[in-house]
Every structure is written in C-alpha cells, then in structure tokens.
C-alpha positions in Angstrom: 0.0 -0.2 0.1 1.1 3.5 -0.8 2.5 5.4 2.0 0.1 8.2 1.0 -2.6 5.9 2.2 -1.1 5.5 5.6 -0.9 7.3 8.7 1.8 7.3 11.4 -0.1 6.8 14.6 3.1 6.6 17.0 6.4 7.3 15.5 8.8 5.7 18.0 7.2 3.4 20.4 9.9 1.7 22.9 9.6 -2.0 23.8 9.5 -2.7 27.6 9.5 -6.8 27.0 8.4 -9.3 24.9 6.1 -11.0 27.2 5.3 -14.0 25.4 5.8 -15.8 22.0 7.6 -17.8 19.7 7.1 -16.6 16.1 5.0 -15.8 13.9 2.9 -13.9 16.8 4.5 -11.8 20.0 2.9 -10.6 22.8 4.8 -7.4 23.3 4.9 -4.8 26.4 5.5 -1.0 25.3 6.9 1.6 27.9 5.2 4.2 25.8 1.7 5.0 25.7 0.1 2.9 22.9 -3.8 3.8 23.5 -4.3 5.3 20.1 -3.1 2.0 18.5 -5.8 -0.3 16.8 -6.3 -4.0 15.4 -4.9 -4.1 12.0 -2.2 -1.1 12.6 1.0 -2.0 10.9 4.1 -1.9 12.8 7.5 -1.1 11.0 11.1 -1.9 12.6 14.1 -0.8 10.7 17.0 -3.7 12.0 20.7 -2.6 12.4 23.5 -4.0 13.6 23.8 -4.0 17.3 26.1 -1.5 18.3 27.0 -0.3 15.1 25.3 3.5 15.5 21.8 4.6 15.1 22.7 5.9 11.8 24.1 2.7 10.4 23.0 1.0 7.2 19.3 -0.6 8.0 20.3 -4.4 7.4 16.5 -5.3 7.2 13.0 -3.2 7.9 10.7 -5.4 9.5 6.4 -5.6 9.2 4.1 -6.9 11.6 0.6 -6.3 12.3 -1.0 -5.4 15.5 -3.7 -9.1 15.6 -4.9 -8.1 19.2 -4.7 -5.7 22.1 -4.2 -7.9 25.1 -4.2 -5.5 28.0 -3.1 -1.9 28.9 0.5 -1.3 26.9 0.5 -5.3 25.7 -0.3 -5.7 21.8 0.0 -9.2 19.8 2.4 -8.3 17.0 2.2 -10.9 13.9 5.2 -11.2 11.5 4.4 -10.6 8.0 7.8 -9.6 6.1 10.7 -8.1 5.8 12.7 -6.5 3.2 16.1 -8.8 3.8 13.9 -12.2 3.7 15.5 -13.0 6.4 11.9 -14.7 8.1 10.2 -14.2 11.3 12.3 -12.6 14.3 11.1 -11.7 17.5 10.6 -7.7 17.7 12.9 -7.9 21.0 15.7 -9.2 19.0 15.7 -6.3 16.4 18.5 -3.9 17.2 18.8 0.3 16.5 22.6 0.2 16.3 22.6 2.2 19.8 24.2 1.0 22.7 27.2 -1.9 22.1 27.1 -4.9 20.8 27.0 -6.7 24.4 24.3 -4.7 25.5 22.1 -3.5 22.2 19.5 -1.2 22.0 16.1 -2.2 20.6 14.7 -0.4 17.7 12.2 1.7 17.9 8.6 0.8 16.4 6.2 2.9 14.2 3.2 2.1 14.0 0.8 2.7 10.8 -2.6 2.5 9.9 -3.7 1.9 6.5 -6.2 4.4 5.4 -7.5 2.7 2.5 -8.5 3.5 -1.2 -11.5 5.6 -0.5 -8.9 8.0 1.4 -7.3 8.1 -1.8 -10.0 10.0 -3.6 -9.6 13.3 -1.1 -5.9 13.3 -2.3 -6.1 13.5 -6.1 
C-alpha cells in the first residue's frame, strides 16, 4: 500500500519486554503509551547491527500487524515480512544500532494505519 494511504499513529514506541510468544506471533509490552493503536495497524521496525550506531545501514525493515490488544500496553504482533527476506524474528531482537554489541538497544517501533483506497480519492 502506498505511504500516501497510511497515517503514522506513533512514530517511535519503545519496547519494555516481549511478554511471550515464539513466531510468528508475539505479545509485546511497550513502555510508551499506545492507547491510539488499533487492531489491524501495521508495525514497522528498522533493524541495524547491534552497536553499529543509530545512523548505520539498515539491514532489514520488518513488518508486523497488530492482531490483538491483550491489555493496557501489551499488544499481539504477528510477523508479516521483512525486506531482507530473513524471515520471522522477535521484535525484541531487532536492534537500533545504539548501545554496544554486548548491550544493544532495541529498535523503536513505528505504528501505521492503512487509510484505504477511499481516502486516496481525497488526495487526487
């Protein structure tokens, strides 16, 4: 779907912990407020090498879908694809490049909402 048909709901949400799950679905606890997120929203995560720097080369961009709201701050994410074709990976194992290789920082999550084809009509 074209990025023109998507709305960024949350630009950078931080993970507190992966609560449970082992691909393709994960229950993820966020440290940020995620009250504006809805089931069906997309989650985009840019993976970089651990400790390589936050401006380093993006190794892959991962795409997940919010498939359930478990409780306040906990969402079920289901892996959909990644640009490198590496396959399913835990959202807690995707690094931002920050930190060090021994203590890497988890990459922030961007939440996007598909607005659908009907919205495109208003952009033309």
